[in-house]
C-alpha positions as CSV (number, residue, x, y, z in Angstrom):
1,M,0.0,0.0,0.0
2,A,1.2,3.5,-0.8
3,A,1.9,5.7,2.1
4,V,-1.3,7.0,3.5
5,E,-0.1,10.5,4.2
6,A,1.3,10.8,0.7
7,R,-2.0,9.5,-0.8
8,L,-3.9,12.2,1.1
9,A,-1.6,14.9,-0.3
10,E,-2.0,13.4,-3.8
11,L,-5.8,13.7,-3.4
12,G,-5.4,17.3,-2.2
13,I,-6.7,16.5,1.3
14,E,-5.4,18.0,4.4
15,L,-6.4,16.5,7.8
16,P,-8.2,18.9,10.1
17,E,-7.5,19.4,13.7
18,V,-9.1,16.8,16.0
19,A,-12.6,17.9,16.9
20,P,-12.8,18.5,20.7
21,P,-15.2,16.1,22.5
22,V,-18.7,17.5,23.1
23,A,-19.1,15.4,26.3
24,A,-17.1,13.1,28.7
25,Y,-15.0,11.0,26.3
26,V,-11.8,11.0,24.2
27,P,-11.7,11.2,20.4
28,A,-9.9,7.8,20.0
29,V,-8.4,5.0,22.1
30,V,-5.7,2.5,21.4
31,S,-6.1,-1.0,22.6
32,G,-3.6,-3.7,21.5
33,S,-3.0,-3.2,17.8
34,Y,-6.4,-1.4,17.2
35,V,-7.6,2.2,17.3
36,Y,-11.2,2.8,18.1
37,T,-12.6,6.2,17.4
38,S,-15.5,7.9,19.1
39,G,-18.3,8.9,16.9
40,Q,-17.1,11.7,14.6
41,L,-19.5,14.4,13.4
42,P,-19.0,16.3,10.2
43,F,-17.4,19.3,11.7
44,T,-15.7,21.6,9.2
45,A,-13.7,24.5,10.7
46,G,-15.3,23.8,14.0
47,A,-18.9,24.0,12.8
48,L,-21.5,21.6,11.5
49,P,-22.3,22.3,7.8
50,A,-26.0,21.3,8.3
51,T,-28.3,20.0,11.0
52,G,-31.4,18.0,11.0
53,K,-32.8,14.7,9.6
54,V,-31.8,13.2,6.3
55,G,-34.6,12.6,3.7
56,D,-36.5,14.0,0.7
57,G,-38.5,17.1,1.2
58,H,-38.5,20.7,2.5
59,G,-36.5,21.2,5.6
60,L,-34.6,17.9,5.3
61,V,-30.9,17.3,4.6
62,P,-30.7,15.8,1.1
63,A,-29.1,12.3,0.9
64,D,-26.3,13.5,-1.5
65,D,-25.3,16.2,1.0
66,A,-25.4,13.7,3.9
67,K,-23.1,11.4,1.8
68,E,-20.5,14.2,1.7
69,Y,-20.9,14.8,5.4
70,A,-20.2,11.1,6.0
71,R,-17.0,11.6,4.1
72,T,-16.1,14.5,6.3
73,C,-16.9,12.3,9.4
74,A,-14.4,9.7,8.1
75,L,-11.8,12.4,7.5
76,N,-12.3,13.6,11.1
77,A,-11.9,10.1,12.3
78,L,-8.6,9.8,10.5
79,A,-7.5,13.0,12.3
80,A,-8.3,11.5,15.6
81,I,-6.4,8.3,14.7
82,R,-3.3,10.2,13.6
83,A,-3.4,12.1,16.9
84,E,-3.1,8.7,18.6
85,L,-0.6,7.0,16.3
86,G,1.5,10.0,15.1
87,S,1.1,8.9,11.5
88,L,-1.6,7.3,9.4
89,D,1.1,5.3,7.7
90,R,1.0,2.9,10.6
91,I,-2.5,1.8,9.7
92,T,-2.5,-1.7,8.1
93,R,-6.3,-2.1,7.7
94,V,-9.6,-0.4,8.2
95,V,-11.5,-3.1,10.1
96,K,-15.0,-1.7,10.8
97,L,-17.0,1.5,10.1
98,V,-20.2,2.3,11.8
99,G,-22.3,5.0,10.3
100,F,-25.4,6.6,12.0
101,V,-27.8,8.7,9.9
102,A,-30.4,10.9,11.6
103,S,-33.3,9.8,9.4
104,D,-36.7,11.1,8.5
105,A,-39.3,8.4,9.3
106,S,-39.6,7.5,5.6
107,F,-35.9,7.6,4.7
108,T,-34.4,4.2,4.0
109,G,-31.2,5.2,2.1
110,Q,-28.8,5.0,5.0
111,P,-26.4,2.6,3.1
112,G,-26.0,5.2,0.3
113,V,-25.3,8.0,2.8
114,V,-22.7,5.9,4.7
115,N,-21.1,5.1,1.3
116,G,-19.6,8.6,1.5
117,A,-17.3,7.4,4.3
118,S,-16.7,3.9,2.8
119,E,-15.8,5.2,-0.6
120,F,-13.4,7.8,0.9
121,L,-11.6,5.1,2.9
122,G,-11.2,3.0,-0.3
123,E,-9.7,6.0,-2.1
124,V,-7.2,6.6,0.6
125,F,-6.3,3.0,1.6
126,G,-7.1,0.9,-1.4
127,D,-7.8,-2.7,-0.6
128,A,-6.7,-2.1,3.1
129,G,-9.7,0.3,3.2
130,R,-12.2,-2.4,2.6
131,H,-14.1,-2.9,5.8
132,A,-17.0,-4.5,7.6
133,R,-19.8,-1.9,8.1
134,S,-23.1,-1.0,9.7
135,A,-25.3,1.8,8.4
136,V,-27.9,2.7,11.0
137,G,-30.9,5.1,10.9
138,V,-31.5,6.9,14.1
139,A,-34.0,9.5,15.3
140,V,-31.5,12.2,16.3
141,L,-27.7,12.6,16.7
142,P,-25.7,14.8,19.0
143,L,-25.9,18.6,18.2
144,D,-28.6,17.6,15.7
145,A,-25.9,16.4,13.2
146,P,-27.2,14.6,10.2
147,V,-24.5,11.9,10.2
148,E,-22.0,10.4,12.6
149,V,-19.2,7.8,11.8
150,E,-16.9,5.7,14.0
151,L,-13.9,3.6,12.9
152,I,-11.9,0.7,14.1
153,V,-8.5,0.4,12.4
154,E,-5.6,-2.0,12.9
155,F,-2.0,-0.7,13.0
156,A,1.5,-2.0,13.2
């Protein structure tokens, strides 16, 4: 696998600062040869780009927008992992991704939204970015965020 940090640069992606926790937890924890991230919201420059439920219709967050926010969540998770490991180049495999989508009652497109995070990890890590995954619809997320993502990665 090509160096992850170099791949991000090639894609024109700069990791953000780690988002400060909004409650009593830490952004990521190392246990054995794994890093577990807390749920990451789609913060950009310290703010959520949108709030509310995902779905079709007036006042709802469009699924295509939410897919981009899931990508941002994954990027924020990588920032939390780099803060723990010192370098993303230590990651040998993305093991699991869990995506939560604040969903309107009629919305069933959670897998497509969470693809934003999954596809991003594939771009960055190649085959090592293929992972197990859950895409879960929920009534509401912290700070009324439309999407939240957590990762488990293995490292050497």
